[in-house]
Structures are given as C-alpha cells and as structure tokens.
C-alpha positions in Angstrom: 0.0 0.0 0.0 3.1 2.2 -0.2 2.7 3.4 3.4 -1.0 4.4 3.0 -2.6 4.0 6.5 -5.6 2.0 5.1 -6.7 0.8 8.6 -6.9 4.3 10.0 -8.7 5.4 6.8 -11.3 2.6 7.2 -12.0 4.0 10.7 -12.0 7.6 9.6 -14.5 7.2 6.8 -17.4 6.1 9.0 -16.5 8.5 11.8 -16.7 11.5 9.3 -19.9 10.1 7.9 -21.4 9.9 11.4 -20.6 13.5 12.1 -22.1 14.6 8.8 -25.3 12.5 9.4 -25.9 14.3 12.7 -26.5 17.6 10.8 -28.2 16.2 7.7 -31.8 15.7 6.8 -33.4 12.2 7.1 -33.1 11.6 3.3 -29.5 12.9 3.1 -28.5 10.9 6.2 -29.6 7.6 4.6 -27.6 8.4 1.5 -24.5 9.6 3.4 -24.5 6.5 5.6 -24.9 4.1 2.6 -22.1 5.9 0.8 -19.8 5.8 3.8 -20.4 2.0 4.3 -19.9 1.3 0.6 -16.6 3.2 0.7 -15.4 1.2 3.6 -16.5 -2.0 1.9 -14.4 -0.9 -1.2 -11.4 -0.3 1.1 -12.0 -3.7 2.6 -11.7 -5.3 -0.8 -8.5 -3.4 -1.4 -7.2 -4.7 2.0 -8.0 -8.3 1.1 -6.4 -8.0 -2.4 -3.3 -6.5 -0.9 -3.0 -8.9 2.0 0.0 -11.3 1.4 -0.9 -14.8 2.2 2.1 -16.5 3.7 3.8 -13.1 4.3 4.5 -11.5 7.6 2.1 -12.4 10.4 1.2 -8.7 11.0 0.6 -6.6 8.0 -0.5 -3.0 7.4 1.0 -1.9 10.7 0.7 1.6 11.9 2.2 3.0 15.1 2.1 6.6 16.5 3.1 7.3 20.1 0.3 9.5 21.6 1.4 9.9 25.2 3.2 8.1 28.0 2.4 4.4 27.9 -0.2 4.7 25.1 0.2 4.4 21.4 -2.0 4.3 18.3 -0.9 0.8 17.1 -2.8 -0.9 14.4 -2.2 -4.0 12.3 -3.9 -7.2 11.2 -3.3 -10.9 10.6 -5.4 -13.2 8.6 -7.9 -13.8 11.4 -8.5 -10.1 11.9 -8.7 -9.6 8.1 -11.6 -12.0 7.7 -13.6 -10.5 10.6 -13.0 -7.0 9.2 -14.3 -8.2 5.8 -17.4 -9.6 7.5 -18.0 -6.3 9.3 -17.7 -4.0 6.3 -19.8 -6.4 4.2 -22.7 -6.4 6.7 -22.8 -2.6 7.3 -24.3 -1.5 4.0 -26.9 -4.3 4.4 -27.7 -2.8 7.9 -28.2 0.6 6.3 -30.4 -0.9 3.5 -32.5 -2.8 6.1 -33.2 0.5 7.8 -34.1 2.5 4.7 -37.8 2.5 5.2 -38.4 1.0 8.7 -36.6 3.8 10.6 -38.5 7.2 10.4 -37.6 9.0 13.6 -34.3 10.6 14.4 -32.8 9.1 11.2 -29.6 11.2 11.3 -28.8 10.0 14.8 -29.7 6.4 13.9 -27.3 6.4 10.9 -24.6 8.1 13.0 -24.8 5.4 15.6 -24.3 2.6 13.0 -21.4 4.4 11.4 -19.8 5.0 14.8 -20.4 1.3 15.6 -18.5 0.4 12.4 -15.6 2.5 13.3 -15.3 0.9 16.8 -15.7 -2.6 15.4 -12.8 -2.1 13.0 -10.8 -0.7 15.9 -11.4 -3.8 17.9 -10.0 -6.1 15.2 -7.1 -3.9 14.3 -5.8 -2.6 17.7 -2.4 -3.8 18.7 -2.1 -1.9 21.9 -3.7 -3.5 25.0 -5.5 -0.4 26.2 -6.5 0.8 22.7 -8.2 -2.6 22.3 -10.0 -2.1 25.5 -11.3 1.4 24.6 -12.7 0.1 21.3 -14.1 -3.0 22.9 -16.0 -1.1 25.5 -16.9 1.9 23.5 -18.9 -0.3 21.2 -21.4 -0.7 23.9 -22.5 2.9 23.7 -23.9 3.0 20.1 -25.5 -0.4 20.4 -27.1 0.6 23.7 -28.6 3.7 22.0 -29.7 1.7 18.9 -31.7 -0.7 21.2 -32.8 1.9 23.7 -34.0 4.6 21.3 -35.2 2.7 18.2 -36.1 -0.6 19.8 -39.4 -2.2 20.7 -41.8 -1.8 23.6 -39.4 -3.1 26.3 -36.4 -1.5 24.7 -35.3 0.3 28.0 -35.1 -3.0 29.9 -33.3 -4.8 27.1 -30.8 -2.0 26.6 -29.9 -1.7 30.3 -29.6 -5.5 30.6 -27.3 -5.6 27.5 -25.2 -2.7 28.8 -24.8 -4.0 32.4 -24.0 -7.6 31.5 -21.3 -6.6 29.0 -19.8 -3.8 31.1 -19.6 -5.6 34.4 -17.8 -8.5 32.7 -15.2 -6.2 31.3 -14.2 -4.5 34.6 -12.2 -7.6 35.6 -10.5 -7.7 32.2 -9.3 -4.1 32.7 -7.7 -5.0 36.0 -6.0 -8.0 34.4 -4.7 -5.8 31.6 -3.1 -3.4 34.1 -1.3 -6.3 35.9 -0.1 -7.7 32.5 1.3 -4.4 31.4 3.2 -4.1 34.6 4.5 -7.6 34.6 5.5 -7.7 30.9 6.6 -4.1 30.7 4.7 -3.6 27.5 1.1 -3.1 26.2 2.0 -4.4 22.7 -0.4 -7.2 21.9 1.9 -9.2 19.5 4.6 -9.1 22.2 2.2 -10.2 24.9 1.1 -13.1 22.7 4.6 -14.5 22.8 5.2 -13.6 26.5 5.3 -16.4 29.0 3.3 -15.4 32.1 3.7 -17.3 35.3 1.4 -20.3 35.1 0.1 -19.5 38.6 -0.9 -16.0 37.5 -2.3 -17.2 34.3 -5.2 -18.9 36.1 -6.5 -15.5 37.5 -5.8 -13.6 34.3 -7.7 -16.2 32.2 -10.7 -16.0 34.5 -10.7 -12.2 34.3 -10.7 -12.2 30.5 -13.2 -15.1 30.5 -15.7 -12.9 32.5 -15.8 -10.5 29.6 -15.5 -12.8 26.6 -18.1 -15.3 27.9 -20.7 -12.6 28.1 -19.9 -11.3 24.7 -20.1 -14.7 23.0 -22.5 -15.2 24.8 -22.0 -18.5 26.7 -24.5 -20.2 29.0 -25.5 -19.1 31.6 -24.6 -15.5 30.9 -26.5 -15.5 27.7 -29.9 -14.2 28.9 -29.3 -10.6 27.7 -29.1 -11.8 24.1 -32.8 -12.9 23.4 -34.1 -9.7 25.0 -31.6 -7.5 23.1 -32.5 -9.2 19.8 -36.3 -9.1 20.3 -36.2 -5.4 21.1 -33.6 -4.2 18.7 -34.5 -2.9 15.2 -33.8 -5.3 12.4 -30.5 -3.8 11.5 -29.5 -3.8 15.1 -30.1 -7.6 15.3 -28.2 -8.1 12.1 -25.2 -6.3 13.5 -25.4 -7.8 16.9 -25.6 -11.4 15.7 -23.4 -10.8 12.7 -20.4 -9.0 14.2 -20.7 -8.2 17.9 -20.9 -11.8 19.1 -17.7 -12.5 17.2 -15.8 -10.2 19.5 -15.9 -12.8 22.2 -14.5 -15.5 20.0 -11.8 -13.1 18.7 -10.9 -12.3 22.3 -10.3 -16.0 23.1 -8.2 -16.3 19.9 -6.2 -13.1 20.5 -5.8 -13.2 24.3 -6.9 -16.3 26.2 -5.3 -19.0 24.1 -1.9 -17.5 23.1 -1.3 -15.4 26.3 -2.5 -18.0 28.8 -2.0 -21.4 27.2 -1.5 -23.4 30.4 -4.6 -21.8 32.0 -6.6 -22.4 28.9 -5.8 -26.1 29.1 -6.6 -26.3 32.7 -10.0 -24.7 32.1 -10.8 -26.5 28.9 -13.1 -28.8 30.9 -15.1 -25.7 32.0 -15.5 -24.5 28.5 -16.6 -27.9 27.2 -19.1 -28.4 30.0 -20.7 -25.0 29.5 -20.7 -25.4 25.7 -22.4 -28.8 25.9 -25.1 -27.5 28.2 -25.6 -24.5 25.9 -26.0 -26.7 22.8 -28.7 -28.8 24.3 -30.5 -26.3 26.6 -30.7 -23.4 24.2 -31.7 -25.7 21.3 -34.6 -27.1 23.3 -35.6 -23.6 24.4 -35.5 -22.5 20.7 -37.8 -25.4 19.8 -40.7 -24.0 21.9 -40.4 -20.3 21.0 -43.4 -18.5 19.4 -41.4 -15.4 18.5 -39.2 -15.8 15.5 -36.5 -13.4 16.7 -36.2 -15.3 20.0 -35.9 -18.6 18.3 -33.0 -17.3 16.1 -31.4 -15.6 19.1 -31.3 -18.9 21.1 -30.0 -20.7 18.0 -27.1 -18.2 18.0 -26.1 -19.3 21.5 -26.0 -22.9 20.4 -23.9 -22.0 17.3 -21.5 -20.0 19.4 -21.1 -23.1 21.7 -19.7 -25.0 18.7 -17.2 -22.1 18.3 -15.9 -22.5 21.9 -15.6 -26.3 21.8 -13.6 -25.9 18.6 -11.3 -23.2 20.0 -10.4 -25.2 23.1 -9.7 -28.4 21.2 -6.2 -26.9 20.6 -5.8 -28.3 17.1 -5.9 -27.0 13.6 -9.3 -28.5 12.7 -10.9 -27.1 15.8 -9.4 -23.6 15.4 -10.1 -23.3 11.7 -13.6 -24.7 12.2 -14.4 -22.2 14.9 -13.3 -19.3 12.6 -15.5 -20.6 9.8 -18.5 -21.1 12.1 -18.1 -17.5 13.3 -17.9 -16.2 9.7 -20.8 -18.4 8.6 -22.9 -17.4 11.5 -22.3 -13.8 10.7 -23.7 -14.2 7.3 -26.5 -16.7 8.1 -27.8 -15.3 11.3 -27.7 -11.8 9.8 -29.7 -13.1 6.8 -32.2 -14.8 9.1 -32.8 -11.7 11.1 -33.2 -9.8 7.9 -35.8 -12.3 6.7 -37.7 -11.8 10.0 -37.4 -8.0 9.6 -38.8 -8.1 6.0 -42.1 -9.7 7.0 -42.2 -7.8 10.3 -42.2 -4.5 8.3 -45.3 -5.8 6.4 -47.3 -7.3 9.3 -45.7 -5.7 12.4 -45.6 -9.0 14.4 -43.0 -11.7 15.0 -45.4 -14.3 16.2 -45.0 -17.4 14.1 -48.7 -18.3 14.4 -49.6 -15.2 12.5 -48.0 -16.4 9.3 -48.2 -19.6 7.2 -48.3 -20.4 3.5 -46.0 -17.5 2.5 -44.5 -19.6 -0.3 -47.8 -19.0 -2.1 -47.8 -15.2 -2.2 -44.0 -14.6 -1.4 -42.2 -17.3 -3.4 -39.0 -15.4 -3.8 -38.9 -14.7 0.0 -39.6 -18.4 0.7 -36.7 -19.4 -1.5 -34.1 -17.3 0.2 -35.5 -18.0 3.6 -35.1 -21.7 2.8 -31.5 -21.3 1.7 -30.6 -19.5 5.0 -32.5 -22.0 7.0 -30.6 -24.9 5.4 -27.3 -23.1 6.0 -28.2 -22.7 9.7 -28.9 -26.4 9.8 -25.5 -27.2 8.2 -26.6 -28.5 4.9 -23.6 -29.6 2.7 -22.8 -27.0 0.1 -23.5 -24.2 2.5 -21.2 -22.3 4.9 -22.7 -23.9 8.0 -21.6 -27.4 7.1 -17.9 -26.6 6.6 -17.4 -24.9 10.0 -19.4 -27.3 12.1 -17.8 -30.3 10.5 -14.3 -29.0 11.1 -15.1 -27.9 14.7 -16.5 -31.3 15.6 -13.6 -33.1 13.9 -11.2 -31.1 16.0 -13.0 -31.7 19.4 -13.4 -35.4 18.5 -9.6 -35.7 18.7 -9.8 -34.5 22.3 -13.0 -36.1 23.6 -15.4 -38.3 21.7 -18.0 -37.6 24.4 -17.8 -33.9 23.9 -18.0 -34.3 20.2 -21.0 -36.6 20.4 -23.0 -34.3 22.8 -22.0 -31.2 20.8 -23.0 -32.9 17.6 -26.6 -33.2 18.9 -26.8 -29.5 18.2 -26.9 -30.3 14.5 -30.0 -32.6 15.0 -31.7 -30.2 17.3 -30.9 -27.3 15.0 -32.6 -29.1 12.1 -35.6 -29.7 14.4 -36.3 -26.1 15.4 -35.2 -24.4 12.1 -37.2 -26.7 9.9 -40.2 -26.5 12.3 -40.0 -22.7 12.0 -39.8 -22.8 8.2 -42.7 -25.2 7.9 -45.0 -23.0 10.0 -44.0 -19.8 8.1 -43.7 -20.9 4.5 -46.0 -23.9 4.2 -49.4 -24.9 5.4 -52.7 -23.1 4.9 -53.0 -19.4 4.7 -55.2 -18.8 7.7 -54.7 -15.0 8.0 -55.8 -12.8 5.2 -53.4 -10.0 6.0 -50.4 -12.4 5.8 -51.7 -13.8 2.5 -51.9 -10.3 1.1 -48.3 -9.4 1.8 -46.3 -8.5 -1.4 -43.1 -10.4 -2.3 -39.6 -9.0 -2.1 -39.0 -5.6 -3.8 -35.7 -4.7 -5.5 -34.0 -3.3 -2.4 -34.8 -6.5 -0.4 -33.7 -8.8 -3.2 -30.4 -6.9 -3.4 -29.8 -7.5 0.3 -30.7 -11.2 0.4 -28.8 -12.0 -2.8 -25.7 -10.2 -1.3 -26.0 -12.5 1.7 -26.7 -15.7 -0.3 -23.4 -15.3 -2.3 -20.9 -15.7 0.6 -23.1 -18.5 2.2 -22.8 -20.6 -1.0 -19.3 -19.4 -1.8 -18.0 -20.5 1.6 -19.8 -23.8 1.4 -18.5 -24.7 -2.1 -15.0 -23.2 -1.9 -14.0 -22.7 1.8 -10.3 -22.6 0.9 -10.6 -18.9 -0.1 -11.5 -18.2 3.6 -9.1 -20.7 5.1 -6.0 -19.6 3.2 -5.6 -16.1 4.7 -5.7 -17.4 8.3 -3.9 -20.7 7.9 -0.5 -19.5 8.9 -1.9 -17.6 11.9 -3.9 -20.7 13.0 -0.7 -22.7 12.7 1.2 -20.2 14.9 -1.6 -20.3 17.5 -1.6 -24.1 17.4 2.1 -24.1 18.0 1.8 -21.7 20.9 -0.8 -23.8 22.8 0.6 -27.2 21.8 2.6 -27.6 25.0 -0.6 -27.4 27.0 -2.7 -29.6 24.8 -5.4 -31.8 26.5 -4.5 -35.4 26.3 -7.6 -37.4 25.5 -10.9 -38.4 27.1 -9.7 -39.8 30.4 -7.3 -37.0 31.4 -9.6 -34.3 30.0 -12.6 -35.5 31.9 -10.5 -35.5 35.0 -9.5 -31.9 34.4 -5.8 -32.9 34.0 -4.5 -31.7 30.6 -0.9 -32.5 29.6 1.2 -29.5 30.4 4.8 -29.3 29.2 7.2 -26.6 30.0 8.4 -24.5 27.0 11.8 -26.2 27.1 10.2 -29.7 27.1 8.0 -28.7 24.2 11.0 -27.5 22.2 12.9 -30.7 23.0 10.0 -32.8 21.9 9.9 -31.1 18.6 
C-alpha cells in the first residue's frame, strides 16, 4: 500500500460520515450512511487484495506514540482480516434494512451505526492492549442507543440489561490488563502473545478475561441478555449484533486467552466444554418451543457459538479453523435470518410465528431465500454452515469423543427447530388474510438477500478462499498452545491436561 494508512482510513470514513449524518436531513443521512459504508467496503476489498498470504504475520502496521504508555498501534493478521471483511460487508446491508423502517431521528440512527462500524474495525485492528479495551468497551454505547431509542416496547429494559451484562464482565478484564502491562513491561499485543506469564498467575488472568468474553459470545449461563436484546432491537441492530458483535468474544479468546494464557486455557478447557455442551442442548430445546421468530433465532445463536468455543479449546488445527469458519458463517447466516424476519415484520408488524403460514404462495422469492438460509443454519452440505461445524466437531473429537457426540446433537436439534420454523412460516394453509396479502420482495430487499446468499454458498463450495488467509496464523496459534494440549478423554474429563514446559515442548519437537 506504499505506506498508506488504510486501517486508519477505514476507521476515519465512518467517523466522518457519522458526524455529517448528525446535521443532515433524514433523506440525506440515509444516502451519506450508505455511501460511507460502501466506501469502507471498497477499502475492505483493497485490504483483502493487498494482503500477502504466507507473508509477515502482522501486516498494514501503523504506530504513532500518543502519550506516556499509550500508542495508536494498528495491524492485522489473517484472522482479523476476515472479521473486518465480515463487518464491512454487513454494514451496507444494515443501512439498507433501515431505509424505510426507521423514520424517527434518522440522522442520529445512521450516525450510531457508522460509529459502531468505526469501533468494530478498531477492535479487530488494535495492537495496543488499552487501545483494544477502549474500542471493545466503547462499542457498547452506540448499540445501547440503537436498542434503547429505536427498539421495541421493552427497549429500555433490554438496553440496560445488555449494557450492564457486558460492562460488568469487562471490569475484571481491565484489572488483568493493568497487571499484565506491569508484569511484561509492554502493552503491545503481538509481544504479549509470545510472552510467558507465570502459570500460577495465568489462572487468574484467564478468569478475568473469560468474564468478559463469555458474556460477549454469549456463553451459557450469561446469555440471557441476548434474546431480550434481539427481540427489542430494530432489524439492522439484530443483524449487526448477531453478525459481528458476538464475534468479539471469539476473537478475544483467539487473540488473548489462548496465546497469552495457554496453560490456564488447558486447565479450564473442561469448564468451556461443559458450559458449551449445556448450551448446545439447553438453548436448542428452548428455541424449539419459541413462538417469537427473533427469540428462536437468538437462542440458536447461543447454540452455534457453543460450537465455536468447543472448537477453539480443542487446541488443534481443525478445531481452530472450524471455529473461525463457524463465526464467519454465523455472521452471514444469522444476519440473513434476522433480515428475513425483519422483512415480514415490516409488512405485518408482528414476529409471532402463528400469524404467518403459506408464505410460499404469495411470497415465493422470499420463501426461496428463507429456505436457503434455514438450510445453511442447519448445516446442509454445500452451505457455509456445514464446513465450519464439521471442522469444529472433527477437532474436538480428537480431544474427547464424548464432547464431540454431545455437541453434535446441536446439528440434529438445529434441524428440528429451524425446519419446524420454516414449515410454519412458509408452508401450510393461509389462515390469515393480512399475511396472505403481503407482497413479495422488492428490488431493495432482493439486493440484500442476494448479497448475503453469495458468501453463504461461496464458503460452502470453496472454503479454501476463507481458510487460506488465516492458515499460517492458526498454525502459529496451534504451536503456541501445543505444550498445554489436552490429552484425550480420560485425562480431559479428570480436568488434567498434559502441560509441558516451554523447554520440554521445544525438546519434543
């Protein structure tokens, strides 16, 4: 890029757009927000095209010393690249989904989304410990406003619950960061990823970070804020929340917990596996009995994120790669499902499943795309959902066949609740005249669902294009945690992973 600070530029564009939107008319704010997100998407394509697969681990690095102990340090690896691409891809769709449905305080609404985009990119590019924390926590503010101002009838309760859950979990993380900076003498994230913290201290540091990332994922039992937030959020808020914000927890495990505290990660792998297995079964059963479409998809998100966590803590290539693919796939698929719910909600103003039925008769195009995204959520071969879940379960099977078997029930239960949802919405008799009179997708809606269908099929047919950029980074992470790798069913279930010293691991190699 010849020294061009593309990462800073990708953050500056939405920030400037947000400022302009605050002073623009409703019509102008929509156009400005769409233009800003499309510019960022174009910069994201440039970023992907210029990224050197197999090159330096950290690319597009920027560093400016601001004041004592704090620097503006940016840079990405292949893992961050893919999550940035997911973010800039979904943002124009969020703006498009809000084009007609949001009519009050449009300028502030668009500004909140643009500010959210800037902070999300900051999370995935920050290479300074405290810069990451600022972006990570500041992202709560615009999402809190999106839910609290433009949400449903119980928006105040949902927004407070979202804010308090996520904020309280991060207080412990800040304390741990202060201790880490003092112990290692640096706040540089790449340096800290290679730093060997005392194994005794790692346990407490891991728990402090876990308190934040578990809420953000969200993991059972700290997931209860998610269904409320999704139900009350506007459609675009749900797309962004499920598509990108949940991925910050997984990114945190990949960037901090695993490489910085490998021994502690191995010691607590049993905890992650137990919580994930409970989440897969419990939230899937809860989803099966939901009458609200948004709540059903929200609970399915918790189950899918559980597949991410079991893959991450398998400590092998298949598990790590599978977890990343599940996160990317879930970003596209869950975003598309929430968009499908929003499309019919805008027509009938209800999310109750019983109010619909037989939509394949009067909305055949809608039924077709809804079926595609339903199949991807189930994990049908040929879609993005299949690739990630297969890799994750293959990875965890190498560690514990029991965990793999129980986690694998999520695929069966997922098929049960998603196909049951689709049957009730798209098939059957048309019992309600207002639902039967709803028009099919218009040009704007077709553009959005087609845009989401492309990566869902692309990832399912040719996943290598998504695996290649992160393969070397996954290999480096696998090597980092290899000395603390769990050693099979018996020792794992006893909570006794095999832990080698760094010297012993080097000697074994």
